Phi, psi and omega in degrees: 000135180272144178257003178292139177254127180280152180296337181264014179294122182299324181294315179298314181297321179295313180297322177295321180295325182266358183288163184113149186297327192250344187303310182293328178296317181291317178300317179298316179299320181285338179281345180276342182219143181300325177205154181220145170278165183305312182298323177295319178295320180299320178290327183283344181239083183301137175094347181277141176274162178299320180296315181292322178297314180298316180296314181293322177297319177298318179297314180294328176293319179292334176276358180064033176265325183240142176252136177249123181237122181262133178252115181267072178228181181257120348284149178293147177207168181235140175236145179245144177210166176281140173281178176301319178298320178292318178295332179293343177282341187300317176298328177294315178297322178299316179295323176296321179295318178298315178301314180300318178298322183282327190241349181247070180287144177290145180271000000 
C-alpha cells in the first residue's frame, strides 16, 4: 500500500480548505446564527483581531463558504452568512463533535 497522497485527494483538499487558526471558528459562529455583522463575529470569536477576521472572511468568501452582503442604507452595514456550500459542512462538523465526545475525554 502506498502512503503517497495525491494532489487531487478530496480529503487533503478539504483539510487544506479548512486549515488555519480561525476558519473553523468563524464557520462555527456563522452556523449558530443565520447572519452576523462584523462586530458580532468579532465578539463570537475570542482572541481574533479585526485584521485577521477581515482577512479570514475574505478567504472564506473566495472559497464560496461565506457570503458577504452589503446593505446600502443609513447606516450602511455588511452581514455575513454561510453559503449552501458552507451549510453543507455542518453535518461534517457534527460528526467531528461526536467523535470528540467519544474519544477526547478530559483528563
